PDB file with one MODEL, atoms N, CA, C and O in Angstrom:
MODEL        1
ATOM      1  N   MET A   1      11.350  22.615   2.964  1.00  0.00           N
ATOM      2  CA  MET A   1      11.319  21.508   2.139  1.00  0.00           C
ATOM      3  C   MET A   1      10.085  20.800   2.870  1.00  0.00           C
ATOM      4  O   MET A   1       9.891  20.863   4.084  1.00  0.00           O
ATOM      5  N   ALA A   2       9.254  20.096   1.925  1.00  0.00           N
ATOM      6  CA  ALA A   2       8.609  19.506   2.133  1.00  0.00           C
ATOM      7  C   ALA A   2       8.121  18.361   2.524  1.00  0.00           C
ATOM      8  O   ALA A   2       8.317  17.538   1.630  1.00  0.00           O
ATOM      9  N   VAL A   3       7.398  17.742   3.723  1.00  0.00           N
ATOM     10  CA  VAL A   3       7.387  16.273   4.084  1.00  0.00           C
ATOM     11  C   VAL A   3       6.712  15.332   3.437  1.00  0.00           C
ATOM     12  O   VAL A   3       5.583  15.650   3.063  1.00  0.00           O
ATOM     13  N   ALA A   4       7.015  14.478   3.248  1.00  0.00           N
ATOM     14  CA  ALA A   4       6.285  13.762   2.414  1.00  0.00           C
ATOM     15  C   ALA A   4       5.298  12.912   3.173  1.00  0.00           C
ATOM     16  O   ALA A   4       5.615  12.645   4.333  1.00  0.00           O
ATOM     17  N   LYS A   5       4.242  12.476   2.749  1.00  0.00           N
ATOM     18  CA  LYS A   5       2.708  12.000   3.792  1.00  0.00           C
ATOM     19  C   LYS A   5       3.454  10.733   4.223  1.00  0.00           C
ATOM     20  O   LYS A   5       4.614  10.486   3.895  1.00  0.00           O
ATOM     21  N   ARG A   6       2.702   9.975   4.966  1.00  0.00           N
ATOM     22  CA  ARG A   6       3.131   8.848   5.500  1.00  0.00           C
ATOM     23  C   ARG A   6       2.032   8.098   4.729  1.00  0.00           C
ATOM     24  O   ARG A   6       2.115   6.916   5.063  1.00  0.00           O
ATOM     25  N   PHE A   7       1.091   8.266   3.887  1.00  0.00           N
ATOM     26  CA  PHE A   7       0.500   7.181   3.319  1.00  0.00           C
ATOM     27  C   PHE A   7      -0.257   8.604   2.037  1.00  0.00           C
ATOM     28  O   PHE A   7      -0.326   9.833   2.025  1.00  0.00           O
ATOM     29  N   TYR A   8      -0.671   7.479   1.155  1.00  0.00           N
ATOM     30  CA  TYR A   8      -1.704   7.983  -0.106  1.00  0.00           C
ATOM     31  C   TYR A   8      -3.060   6.889  -0.333  1.00  0.00           C
ATOM     32  O   TYR A   8      -3.165   5.687  -0.093  1.00  0.00           O
ATOM     33  N   LEU A   9      -4.061   7.928  -0.926  1.00  0.00           N
ATOM     34  CA  LEU A   9      -5.159   7.256  -0.845  1.00  0.00           C
ATOM     35  C   LEU A   9      -5.096   7.096  -2.783  1.00  0.00           C
ATOM     36  O   LEU A   9      -4.527   7.930  -3.487  1.00  0.00           O
ATOM     37  N   TYR A  10      -5.660   6.116  -3.212  1.00  0.00           N
ATOM     38  CA  TYR A  10      -6.435   6.298  -4.596  1.00  0.00           C
ATOM     39  C   TYR A  10      -7.880   5.583  -4.797  1.00  0.00           C
ATOM     40  O   TYR A  10      -8.125   4.569  -4.143  1.00  0.00           O
ATOM     41  N   SER A  11      -8.814   6.103  -5.685  1.00  0.00           N
ATOM     42  CA  SER A  11      -9.679   5.179  -5.881  1.00  0.00           C
ATOM     43  C   SER A  11      -9.564   4.073  -6.886  1.00  0.00           C
ATOM     44  O   SER A  11      -8.837   4.057  -7.879  1.00  0.00           O
ATOM     45  N   ARG A  12     -10.535   3.001  -6.404  1.00  0.00           N
ATOM     46  CA  ARG A  12     -10.470   2.307  -7.899  1.00  0.00           C
ATOM     47  C   ARG A  12     -12.078   1.825  -8.475  1.00  0.00           C
ATOM     48  O   ARG A  12     -12.982   1.335  -7.799  1.00  0.00           O
ATOM     49  N   LYS A  13     -12.078   2.076  -9.625  1.00  0.00           N
ATOM     50  CA  LYS A  13     -13.428   1.934 -10.131  1.00  0.00           C
ATOM     51  C   LYS A  13     -14.009   0.112 -10.148  1.00  0.00           C
ATOM     52  O   LYS A  13     -13.315  -0.902 -10.219  1.00  0.00           O
ATOM     53  N   ARG A  14     -15.488   0.245 -10.056  1.00  0.00           N
ATOM     54  CA  ARG A  14     -15.811  -1.005 -10.055  1.00  0.00           C
ATOM     55  C   ARG A  14     -17.100  -0.927 -11.010  1.00  0.00           C
ATOM     56  O   ARG A  14     -17.970  -0.056 -11.002  1.00  0.00           O
ATOM     57  N   LYS A  15     -17.020  -1.834 -11.670  1.00  0.00           N
ATOM     58  CA  LYS A  15     -18.578  -2.004 -12.588  1.00  0.00           C
ATOM     59  C   LYS A  15     -19.371  -2.445 -11.528  1.00  0.00           C
ATOM     60  O   LYS A  15     -19.313  -3.344 -10.689  1.00  0.00           O
ATOM     61  N   GLY A  16     -20.507  -1.086 -11.970  1.00  0.00           N
ATOM     62  CA  GLY A  16     -21.875  -1.115 -11.309  1.00  0.00           C
ATOM     63  C   GLY A  16     -21.949  -1.196 -10.140  1.00  0.00           C
ATOM     64  O   GLY A  16     -22.901  -1.734  -9.576  1.00  0.00           O
ATOM     65  N   LYS A  17     -20.807  -0.600  -9.453  1.00  0.00           N
ATOM     66  CA  LYS A  17     -20.267   0.051  -7.840  1.00  0.00           C
ATOM     67  C   LYS A  17     -20.165   0.557  -7.845  1.00  0.00           C
ATOM     68  O   LYS A  17     -19.761   0.853  -8.969  1.00  0.00           O
ATOM     69  N   PRO A  18     -20.207   1.711  -6.959  1.00  0.00           N
ATOM     70  CA  PRO A  18     -19.155   3.051  -6.204  1.00  0.00           C
ATOM     71  C   PRO A  18     -17.922   2.351  -6.237  1.00  0.00           C
ATOM     72  O   PRO A  18     -17.920   1.120  -6.208  1.00  0.00           O
ATOM     73  N   ALA A  19     -16.251   3.401  -6.328  1.00  0.00           N
ATOM     74  CA  ALA A  19     -15.490   3.258  -6.299  1.00  0.00           C
ATOM     75  C   ALA A  19     -14.744   3.042  -4.938  1.00  0.00           C
ATOM     76  O   ALA A  19     -15.029   3.940  -4.146  1.00  0.00           O
ATOM     77  N   VAL A  20     -14.065   2.320  -4.547  1.00  0.00           N
ATOM     78  CA  VAL A  20     -13.426   2.327  -3.464  1.00  0.00           C
ATOM     79  C   VAL A  20     -12.465   2.054  -3.554  1.00  0.00           C
ATOM     80  O   VAL A  20     -11.949   1.384  -4.449  1.00  0.00           O
ATOM     81  N   TRP A  21     -11.563   2.941  -1.797  1.00  0.00           N
ATOM     82  CA  TRP A  21     -10.426   3.376  -1.771  1.00  0.00           C
ATOM     83  C   TRP A  21      -9.637   2.633  -1.076  1.00  0.00           C
ATOM     84  O   TRP A  21      -9.986   1.896  -0.155  1.00  0.00           O
ATOM     85  N   TYR A  22      -7.728   2.912  -1.789  1.00  0.00           N
ATOM     86  CA  TYR A  22      -7.252   1.663  -1.474  1.00  0.00           C
ATOM     87  C   TYR A  22      -6.032   2.963  -0.781  1.00  0.00           C
ATOM     88  O   TYR A  22      -5.979   4.173  -1.000  1.00  0.00           O
ATOM     89  N   VAL A  23      -5.104   2.003   0.167  1.00  0.00           N
ATOM     90  CA  VAL A  23      -3.829   3.534   0.604  1.00  0.00           C
ATOM     91  C   VAL A  23      -2.264   2.419   0.669  1.00  0.00           C
ATOM     92  O   VAL A  23      -2.121   1.280   1.115  1.00  0.00           O
ATOM     93  N   ARG A  24      -1.571   3.097   0.201  1.00  0.00           N
ATOM     94  CA  ARG A  24      -0.376   2.440   0.620  1.00  0.00           C
ATOM     95  C   ARG A  24       0.614   3.151   1.460  1.00  0.00           C
ATOM     96  O   ARG A  24       0.543   4.348   1.180  1.00  0.00           O
ATOM     97  N   PHE A  25       1.145   3.017   2.001  1.00  0.00           N
ATOM     98  CA  PHE A  25       1.946   3.843   3.427  1.00  0.00           C
ATOM     99  C   PHE A  25       3.212   3.791   2.984  1.00  0.00           C
ATOM    100  O   PHE A  25       3.627   2.805   2.373  1.00  0.00           O
ATOM    101  N   ARG A  26       4.195   5.178   3.326  1.00  0.00           N
ATOM    102  CA  ARG A  26       5.181   4.937   3.310  1.00  0.00           C
ATOM    103  C   ARG A  26       5.744   4.665   4.399  1.00  0.00           C
ATOM    104  O   ARG A  26       5.289   4.936   5.511  1.00  0.00           O
ATOM    105  N   SER A  27       7.372   3.788   4.029  1.00  0.00           N
ATOM    106  CA  SER A  27       7.980   3.361   5.678  1.00  0.00           C
ATOM    107  C   SER A  27       8.893   4.541   5.594  1.00  0.00           C
ATOM    108  O   SER A  27       8.974   5.367   4.684  1.00  0.00           O
ATOM    109  N   ASP A  28       9.753   4.448   7.025  1.00  0.00           N
ATOM    110  CA  ASP A  28      10.774   5.239   7.338  1.00  0.00           C
ATOM    111  C   ASP A  28      11.758   5.693   6.327  1.00  0.00           C
ATOM    112  O   ASP A  28      12.217   6.805   6.065  1.00  0.00           O
ATOM    113  N   ASP A  29      11.988   4.265   5.731  1.00  0.00           N
ATOM    114  CA  ASP A  29      13.088   4.943   4.829  1.00  0.00           C
ATOM    115  C   ASP A  29      12.686   5.336   3.496  1.00  0.00           C
ATOM    116  O   ASP A  29      13.379   5.274   2.480  1.00  0.00           O
ATOM    117  N   GLY A  30      11.366   5.793   3.617  1.00  0.00           N
ATOM    118  CA  GLY A  30      10.904   6.011   2.057  1.00  0.00           C
ATOM    119  C   GLY A  30      10.290   4.999   1.342  1.00  0.00           C
ATOM    120  O   GLY A  30       9.565   5.498   0.480  1.00  0.00           O
ATOM    121  N   THR A  31      10.273   3.995   1.333  1.00  0.00           N
ATOM    122  CA  THR A  31       9.611   2.856   0.631  1.00  0.00           C
ATOM    123  C   THR A  31       8.129   2.861   0.561  1.00  0.00           C
ATOM    124  O   THR A  31       7.326   2.962   1.489  1.00  0.00           O
ATOM    125  N   ILE A  32       7.894   2.722  -0.844  1.00  0.00           N
ATOM    126  CA  ILE A  32       6.090   2.299  -0.418  1.00  0.00           C
ATOM    127  C   ILE A  32       5.372   0.839  -0.203  1.00  0.00           C
ATOM    128  O   ILE A  32       5.963   0.014  -0.901  1.00  0.00           O
ATOM    129  N   GLY A  33       4.751   0.500   0.221  1.00  0.00           N
ATOM    130  CA  GLY A  33       4.056  -1.055   0.516  1.00  0.00           C
ATOM    131  C   GLY A  33       3.561  -0.786  -0.010  1.00  0.00           C
ATOM    132  O   GLY A  33       3.331   0.265  -0.608  1.00  0.00           O
ATOM    133  N   SER A  34       2.976  -2.373   0.091  1.00  0.00           N
ATOM    134  CA  SER A  34       1.930  -2.780  -0.709  1.00  0.00           C
ATOM    135  C   SER A  34       0.358  -2.111  -0.875  1.00  0.00           C
ATOM    136  O   SER A  34       0.105  -1.359   0.066  1.00  0.00           O
ATOM    137  N   PRO A  35      -0.689  -2.225  -1.827  1.00  0.00           N
ATOM    138  CA  PRO A  35      -1.814  -1.493  -1.442  1.00  0.00           C
ATOM    139  C   PRO A  35      -2.636  -2.479  -0.625  1.00  0.00           C
ATOM    140  O   PRO A  35      -2.563  -3.708  -0.653  1.00  0.00           O
ATOM    141  N   ALA A  36      -3.678  -1.466   0.335  1.00  0.00           N
ATOM    142  CA  ALA A  36      -4.399  -2.199   1.158  1.00  0.00           C
ATOM    143  C   ALA A  36      -6.038  -1.434   0.855  1.00  0.00           C
ATOM    144  O   ALA A  36      -6.113  -0.205   0.832  1.00  0.00           O
ATOM    145  N   CYS A  37      -6.898  -2.034   0.704  1.00  0.00           N
ATOM    146  CA  CYS A  37      -8.195  -2.031   0.695  1.00  0.00           C
ATOM    147  C   CYS A  37      -8.542  -1.399   1.764  1.00  0.00           C
ATOM    148  O   CYS A  37      -8.231  -1.675   2.923  1.00  0.00           O
ATOM    149  N   THR A  38      -9.221  -0.503   1.363  1.00  0.00           N
ATOM    150  CA  THR A  38     -10.265   0.511   2.972  1.00  0.00           C
ATOM    151  C   THR A  38     -11.230  -0.270   3.293  1.00  0.00           C
ATOM    152  O   THR A  38     -11.479  -0.512   4.474  1.00  0.00           O
ATOM    153  N   GLN A  39     -11.892  -0.760   2.331  1.00  0.00           N
ATOM    154  CA  GLN A  39     -12.992  -1.023   2.227  1.00  0.00           C
ATOM    155  C   GLN A  39     -14.234   0.152   2.115  1.00  0.00           C
ATOM    156  O   GLN A  39     -15.413  -0.120   2.342  1.00  0.00           O
ATOM    157  N   GLN A  40     -13.818   1.298   1.783  1.00  0.00           N
ATOM    158  CA  GLN A  40     -14.570   2.606   2.048  1.00  0.00           C
ATOM    159  C   GLN A  40     -15.003   2.853   0.760  1.00  0.00           C
ATOM    160  O   GLN A  40     -14.581   2.113  -0.129  1.00  0.00           O
ATOM    161  N   THR A  41     -15.885   3.894   0.446  1.00  0.00           N
ATOM    162  CA  THR A  41     -16.606   3.988  -0.665  1.00  0.00           C
ATOM    163  C   THR A  41     -16.448   5.927  -1.015  1.00  0.00           C
ATOM    164  O   THR A  41     -16.490   6.648  -2.012  1.00  0.00           O
ATOM    165  N   ASP A  42     -16.237   6.125   0.634  1.00  0.00           N
ATOM    166  CA  ASP A  42     -16.173   7.723   0.782  1.00  0.00           C
ATOM    167  C   ASP A  42     -14.292   8.260   1.212  1.00  0.00           C
ATOM    168  O   ASP A  42     -13.493   7.957   2.098  1.00  0.00           O
ATOM    169  N   GLU A  43     -14.281   9.096   0.112  1.00  0.00           N
ATOM    170  CA  GLU A  43     -12.890   9.371   0.673  1.00  0.00           C
ATOM    171  C   GLU A  43     -12.418   9.818   2.191  1.00  0.00           C
ATOM    172  O   GLU A  43     -11.381   9.557   2.802  1.00  0.00           O
ATOM    173  N   SER A  44     -13.446  10.505   2.523  1.00  0.00           N
ATOM    174  CA  SER A  44     -12.769  10.964   3.761  1.00  0.00           C
ATOM    175  C   SER A  44     -12.979   9.989   4.863  1.00  0.00           C
ATOM    176  O   SER A  44     -12.615  10.271   6.005  1.00  0.00           O
ATOM    177  N   LYS A  45     -13.499   8.952   4.603  1.00  0.00           N
ATOM    178  CA  LYS A  45     -13.908   7.760   5.522  1.00  0.00           C
ATOM    179  C   LYS A  45     -12.341   6.790   5.274  1.00  0.00           C
ATOM    180  O   LYS A  45     -11.820   6.019   6.079  1.00  0.00           O
ATOM    181  N   ALA A  46     -11.948   7.100   4.121  1.00  0.00           N
ATOM    182  CA  ALA A  46     -10.462   5.942   3.763  1.00  0.00           C
ATOM    183  C   ALA A  46      -9.906   6.810   4.365  1.00  0.00           C
ATOM    184  O   ALA A  46      -9.745   6.376   5.505  1.00  0.00           O
ATOM    185  N   GLU A  47      -9.374   8.121   4.260  1.00  0.00           N
ATOM    186  CA  GLU A  47      -8.647   8.882   4.806  1.00  0.00           C
ATOM    187  C   GLU A  47      -8.440   8.499   6.507  1.00  0.00           C
ATOM    188  O   GLU A  47      -7.357   8.305   7.060  1.00  0.00           O
ATOM    189  N   GLN A  48      -9.779   8.454   7.132  1.00  0.00           N
ATOM    190  CA  GLN A  48      -9.912   8.292   8.732  1.00  0.00           C
ATOM    191  C   GLN A  48      -9.561   6.841   8.842  1.00  0.00           C
ATOM    192  O   GLN A  48      -8.965   6.397   9.823  1.00  0.00           O
ATOM    193  N   TRP A  49      -9.800   6.373   8.194  1.00  0.00           N
ATOM    194  CA  TRP A  49      -9.273   3.900   8.378  1.00  0.00           C
ATOM    195  C   TRP A  49      -7.783   4.287   8.247  1.00  0.00           C
ATOM    196  O   TRP A  49      -7.098   3.777   9.133  1.00  0.00           O
ATOM    197  N   ALA A  50      -7.104   5.057   7.370  1.00  0.00           N
ATOM    198  CA  ALA A  50      -5.781   5.496   7.020  1.00  0.00           C
ATOM    199  C   ALA A  50      -4.901   5.369   8.018  1.00  0.00           C
ATOM    200  O   ALA A  50      -3.958   4.634   8.308  1.00  0.00           O
ATOM    201  N   VAL A  51      -5.660   6.597   8.613  1.00  0.00           N
ATOM    202  CA  VAL A  51      -4.764   7.933  10.021  1.00  0.00           C
ATOM    203  C   VAL A  51      -4.851   6.313  11.152  1.00  0.00           C
ATOM    204  O   VAL A  51      -3.863   5.663  11.491  1.00  0.00           O
ATOM    205  N   GLU A  52      -6.089   6.046  11.474  1.00  0.00           N
ATOM    206  CA  GLU A  52      -6.403   4.601  12.390  1.00  0.00           C
ATOM    207  C   GLU A  52      -5.710   3.983  12.161  1.00  0.00           C
ATOM    208  O   GLU A  52      -5.044   3.734  13.166  1.00  0.00           O
ATOM    209  N   ALA A  53      -5.346   3.437  11.250  1.00  0.00           N
ATOM    210  CA  ALA A  53      -4.347   1.948  11.053  1.00  0.00           C
ATOM    211  C   ALA A  53      -2.693   2.747  11.267  1.00  0.00           C
ATOM    212  O   ALA A  53      -1.918   2.260  12.090  1.00  0.00           O
ATOM    213  N   SER A  54      -2.351   3.794  10.572  1.00  0.00           N
ATOM    214  CA  SER A  54      -1.146   4.172  11.143  1.00  0.00           C
ATOM    215  C   SER A  54      -0.812   4.497  12.443  1.00  0.00           C
ATOM    216  O   SER A  54       0.366   4.437  12.793  1.00  0.00           O
ATOM    217  N   LEU A  55      -1.809   4.882  13.316  1.00  0.00           N
ATOM    218  CA  LEU A  55      -1.538   5.192  14.722  1.00  0.00           C
ATOM    219  C   LEU A  55      -1.241   4.264  15.324  1.00  0.00           C
ATOM    220  O   LEU A  55      -0.298   4.321  16.113  1.00  0.00           O
ATOM    221  N   LYS A  56      -2.245   2.670  15.057  1.00  0.00           N
ATOM    222  CA  LYS A  56      -2.386   1.322  15.919  1.00  0.00           C
ATOM    223  C   LYS A  56      -0.825   0.689  15.380  1.00  0.00           C
ATOM    224  O   LYS A  56      -0.304  -0.214  16.034  1.00  0.00           O
ATOM    225  N   GLY A  57      -0.068   1.309  13.998  1.00  0.00           N
ATOM    226  CA  GLY A  57       1.242   0.645  13.672  1.00  0.00           C
ATOM    227  C   GLY A  57       0.525  -0.225  12.937  1.00  0.00           C
ATOM    228  O   GLY A  57       1.162  -1.277  13.001  1.00  0.00           O
ATOM    229  N   GLU A  58      -0.635  -0.428  12.136  1.00  0.00           N
ATOM    230  CA  GLU A  58      -0.634  -1.613  11.345  1.00  0.00           C
ATOM    231  C   GLU A  58      -0.739  -1.337   9.829  1.00  0.00           C
ATOM    232  O   GLU A  58      -1.685  -1.570   9.077  1.00  0.00           O
ATOM    233  N   THR A  59       0.565  -0.736   9.541  1.00  0.00           N
ATOM    234  CA  THR A  59       1.064  -0.426   8.352  1.00  0.00           C
ATOM    235  C   THR A  59       1.600  -1.383   7.909  1.00  0.00           C
ATOM    236  O   THR A  59       2.238  -2.205   8.567  1.00  0.00           O
ATOM    237  N   LEU A  60       1.289  -1.408   6.000  1.00  0.00           N
ATOM    238  CA  LEU A  60       1.600  -2.157   5.548  1.00  0.00           C
ATOM    239  C   LEU A  60       3.156  -2.622   5.154  1.00  0.00           C
ATOM    240  O   LEU A  60       3.322  -1.961   4.130  1.00  0.00           O
ATOM    241  N   ALA A  61       4.499  -3.431   5.378  1.00  0.00           N
ATOM    242  CA  ALA A  61       5.819  -3.691   5.182  1.00  0.00           C
ATOM    243  C   ALA A  61       5.652  -3.746   3.440  1.00  0.00           C
ATOM    244  O   ALA A  61       4.595  -4.041   2.882  1.00  0.00           O
ATOM    245  N   THR A  62       6.785  -3.435   2.810  1.00  0.00           N
ATOM    246  CA  THR A  62       7.019  -3.697   1.605  1.00  0.00           C
ATOM    247  C   THR A  62       7.284  -4.774   0.881  1.00  0.00           C
ATOM    248  O   THR A  62       7.198  -4.959  -0.333  1.00  0.00           O
ATOM    249  N   ARG A  63       7.789  -5.833   2.208  1.00  0.00           N
ATOM    250  CA  ARG A  63       8.091  -7.189   2.284  1.00  0.00           C
ATOM    251  C   ARG A  63       8.684  -7.989   3.451  1.00  0.00           C
ATOM    252  O   ARG A  63       9.756  -7.478   3.774  1.00  0.00           O
ATOM    253  N   LYS A  64       8.471  -8.731   3.973  1.00  0.00           N
ATOM    254  CA  LYS A  64       8.485  -9.452   5.293  1.00  0.00           C
ATOM    255  C   LYS A  64      10.099  -9.682   5.178  1.00  0.00           C
ATOM    256  O   LYS A  64      10.582 -10.084   4.119  1.00  0.00           O
ATOM    257  N   PRO A  65      10.824  -9.435   6.204  1.00  0.00           N
ATOM    258  CA  PRO A  65      11.993  -9.519   6.579  1.00  0.00           C
ATOM    259  C   PRO A  65      12.352 -10.936   6.299  1.00  0.00           C
ATOM    260  O   PRO A  65      11.621 -11.912   6.473  1.00  0.00           O
ATOM    261  N   GLY A  66      13.621 -10.924   5.825  1.00  0.00           N
ATOM    262  CA  GLY A  66      13.926 -12.028   5.213  1.00  0.00           C
ATOM    263  C   GLY A  66      13.280 -13.036   4.531  1.00  0.00           C
ATOM    264  O   GLY A  66      13.601 -14.211   4.714  1.00  0.00           O
ATOM    265  N   SER A  67      12.497 -12.748   3.845  1.00  0.00           N
ATOM    266  CA  SER A  67      11.504 -12.956   2.448  1.00  0.00           C
ATOM    267  C   SER A  67      11.935 -12.670   1.292  1.00  0.00           C
ATOM    268  O   SER A  67      11.996 -11.450   1.140  1.00  0.00           O
ATOM    269  N   PRO A  68      12.315 -13.352   0.265  1.00  0.00           N
ATOM    270  CA  PRO A  68      13.312 -13.089  -1.070  1.00  0.00           C
ATOM    271  C   PRO A  68      12.647 -12.148  -1.692  1.00  0.00           C
ATOM    272  O   PRO A  68      11.417 -12.090  -1.676  1.00  0.00           O
ATOM    273  N   THR A  69      13.496 -11.217  -2.375  1.00  0.00           N
ATOM    274  CA  THR A  69      13.041 -10.403  -3.463  1.00  0.00           C
ATOM    275  C   THR A  69      12.221 -11.123  -4.876  1.00  0.00           C
ATOM    276  O   THR A  69      12.079 -12.328  -5.088  1.00  0.00           O
ATOM    277  N   LEU A  70      11.860 -10.244  -5.532  1.00  0.00           N
ATOM    278  CA  LEU A  70      11.382 -11.123  -7.175  1.00  0.00           C
ATOM    279  C   LEU A  70      12.506 -11.289  -7.762  1.00  0.00           C
ATOM    280  O   LEU A  70      12.430 -12.233  -8.548  1.00  0.00           O
ATOM    281  N   GLU A  71      13.833 -10.653  -7.735  1.00  0.00           N
ATOM    282  CA  GLU A  71      14.927 -11.328  -8.475  1.00  0.00           C
ATOM    283  C   GLU A  71      15.613 -12.329  -7.635  1.00  0.00           C
ATOM    284  O   GLU A  71      16.295 -13.099  -8.310  1.00  0.00           O
ATOM    285  N   GLU A  72      15.636 -12.533  -6.454  1.00  0.00           N
ATOM    286  CA  GLU A  72      15.878 -13.607  -5.895  1.00  0.00           C
ATOM    287  C   GLU A  72      15.063 -14.935  -5.946  1.00  0.00           C
ATOM    288  O   GLU A  72      15.545 -16.046  -5.725  1.00  0.00           O
ATOM    289  N   TRP A  73      13.907 -14.702  -6.231  1.00  0.00           N
ATOM    290  CA  TRP A  73      12.982 -15.683  -6.144  1.00  0.00           C
ATOM    291  C   TRP A  73      12.673 -16.207  -7.556  1.00  0.00           C
ATOM    292  O   TRP A  73      12.014 -17.235  -7.716  1.00  0.00           O
ATOM    293  N   SER A  74      13.119 -15.544  -8.490  1.00  0.00           N
ATOM    294  CA  SER A  74      13.090 -15.898 -10.143  1.00  0.00           C
ATOM    295  C   SER A  74      13.907 -16.312 -10.493  1.00  0.00           C
ATOM    296  O   SER A  74      13.740 -17.142 -11.385  1.00  0.00           O
ATOM    297  N   THR A  75      15.517 -15.979  -9.972  1.00  0.00           N
ATOM    298  CA  THR A  75      16.777 -16.019 -10.641  1.00  0.00           C
ATOM    299  C   THR A  75      16.828 -17.533 -11.228  1.00  0.00           C
ATOM    300  O   THR A  75      17.443 -17.753 -12.271  1.00  0.00           O
ATOM    301  N   PRO A  76      16.173 -18.547 -10.537  1.00  0.00           N
ATOM    302  CA  PRO A  76      16.467 -20.172 -10.703  1.00  0.00           C
ATOM    303  C   PRO A  76      15.975 -20.551 -12.069  1.00  0.00           C
ATOM    304  O   PRO A  76      16.563 -21.285 -12.863  1.00  0.00           O
ATOM    305  N   TRP A  77      15.105 -20.101 -12.197  1.00  0.00           N
ATOM    306  CA  TRP A  77      14.036 -20.391 -13.434  1.00  0.00           C
ATOM    307  C   TRP A  77      13.952 -19.530 -14.532  1.00  0.00           C
ATOM    308  O   TRP A  77      13.953 -20.081 -15.633  1.00  0.00           O
ATOM    309  N   TRP A  78      13.857 -17.920 -14.487  1.00  0.00           N
ATOM    310  CA  TRP A  78      13.660 -17.129 -15.272  1.00  0.00           C
ATOM    311  C   TRP A  78      14.937 -16.671 -16.047  1.00  0.00           C
ATOM    312  O   TRP A  78      16.061 -16.439 -15.602  1.00  0.00           O
ATOM    313  N   ILE A  79      14.352 -16.585 -17.625  1.00  0.00           N
ATOM    314  CA  ILE A  79      15.339 -16.777 -18.262  1.00  0.00           C
ATOM    315  C   ILE A  79      14.919 -15.290 -19.226  1.00  0.00           C
ATOM    316  O   ILE A  79      13.923 -15.324 -19.948  1.00  0.00           O
ATOM    317  N   HIS A  80      15.725 -14.114 -19.145  1.00  0.00           N
ATOM    318  CA  HIS A  80      15.240 -12.958 -19.596  1.00  0.00           C
ATOM    319  C   HIS A  80      16.057 -12.813 -21.175  1.00  0.00           C
ATOM    320  O   HIS A  80      17.279 -12.847 -21.323  1.00  0.00           O
ATOM    321  N   GLY A  81      15.050 -12.650 -22.257  1.00  0.00           N
ATOM    322  CA  GLY A  81      14.862 -12.463 -23.729  1.00  0.00           C
ATOM    323  C   GLY A  81      15.243 -13.771 -24.366  1.00  0.00           C
ATOM    324  O   GLY A  81      15.183 -13.903 -25.588  1.00  0.00           O
TER     325      GLY A  81
ENDMDL
END
């Protein structure tokens, strides 16, 4: 059985500039957190940044405990259809 990586990297192109790398961390329950910019243009440096952030416990949570979900937040005013 394969073990899921604790994070994954992806690049975003920028007009007239080199692509920059972003990271998304996976929590213990398997959910994926919000993207974070590594501010790196080199993939190996971006991976090093992500490993260091993970070791320091600086991974981003999907949402803060107690904060409303999108559904809870939008129910009072969102009318579907």
